C-alpha positions as CSV (number, residue, x, y, z in Angstrom):
1,M,0.1,0.0,0.3
2,S,1.3,3.4,-1.0
3,I,0.9,7.2,0.8
4,A,-1.4,9.1,-1.1
5,S,0.2,12.0,-2.3
6,V,-1.6,15.5,-2.0
7,E,-2.2,15.9,-5.4
8,N,-4.7,12.8,-4.9
9,V,-6.6,13.9,-2.3
10,R,-9.9,15.4,-3.5
11,P,-11.4,17.9,-1.4
12,L,-14.7,17.5,0.4
13,E,-17.7,18.3,-2.4
14,V,-20.7,19.7,-1.0
15,A,-23.7,19.1,-3.0
16,G,-26.3,21.6,-2.4
17,P,-26.6,24.0,-0.1
18,V,-24.0,24.9,2.7
19,P,-25.8,23.7,6.1
20,V,-26.5,26.0,8.6
21,L,-26.8,23.5,11.5
22,L,-24.9,20.2,11.8
23,T,-25.9,17.0,14.0
24,V,-23.5,16.6,16.8
25,E,-21.8,13.7,14.9
26,E,-21.1,16.2,12.2
27,A,-19.5,18.6,14.6
28,A,-17.5,15.7,15.9
29,Y,-16.4,14.9,12.3
30,C,-15.3,18.6,12.3
31,L,-13.1,19.0,15.4
32,R,-12.1,15.4,14.6
33,I,-13.2,14.2,18.1
34,G,-15.8,11.2,19.0
35,R,-19.5,11.9,19.5
36,T,-19.6,11.4,23.1
37,T,-16.8,13.8,23.8
38,C,-18.8,16.0,21.8
39,F,-21.6,15.5,23.6
40,A,-19.5,16.4,26.9
41,L,-18.3,20.1,25.4
42,I,-21.9,20.5,24.8
43,R,-22.8,19.7,28.1
44,T,-20.2,21.7,29.3
45,G,-21.3,24.6,27.5
46,E,-18.1,24.7,25.7
47,L,-19.4,23.8,22.4
48,E,-22.7,26.2,21.5
49,S,-26.0,23.9,20.8
50,L,-29.4,24.3,20.2
51,M,-32.6,21.7,20.3
52,V,-34.3,21.8,17.3
53,G,-38.0,19.9,18.1
54,G,-36.3,16.8,19.8
55,L,-32.9,17.6,17.7
56,R,-29.7,18.4,19.3
57,R,-28.2,20.9,16.8
58,V,-24.6,22.6,16.8
59,P,-24.5,25.6,14.8
60,A,-21.9,25.5,11.6
61,D,-19.7,28.1,12.9
62,A,-19.4,26.6,16.3
63,P,-17.0,24.1,16.2
64,A,-14.9,27.1,14.6
65,A,-15.6,29.2,17.5
66,Y,-14.6,26.6,20.0
67,L,-11.5,25.9,18.3
68,A,-10.7,29.5,18.5
69,R,-11.2,30.0,21.6
70,R,-9.2,26.9,22.7
71,R,-6.2,28.4,20.5
72,A,-6.6,32.2,22.4
73,E,-6.5,30.1,25.9
74,Q,-3.6,28.2,25.2
75,R,-1.6,31.0,23.9
76,A,-2.9,32.8,27.1
77,A,-1.4,30.4,29.1
């Protein structure tokens, strides 16, 4: 098995409109963390989320905002 070069990697193709809300699983994938860890971040308030009917959703910009806060905290430490 060979290692794929950068030229062979295709960017993620989005079909249709860009989502405004993500599922918890999609947010976890964006952050490259597990679903349980993502729910823990939501429970502690570190990752913004809201309920839509009975469904938990994460605003599409929330993972980036969480990462920006974490990076700022680490720079300050």
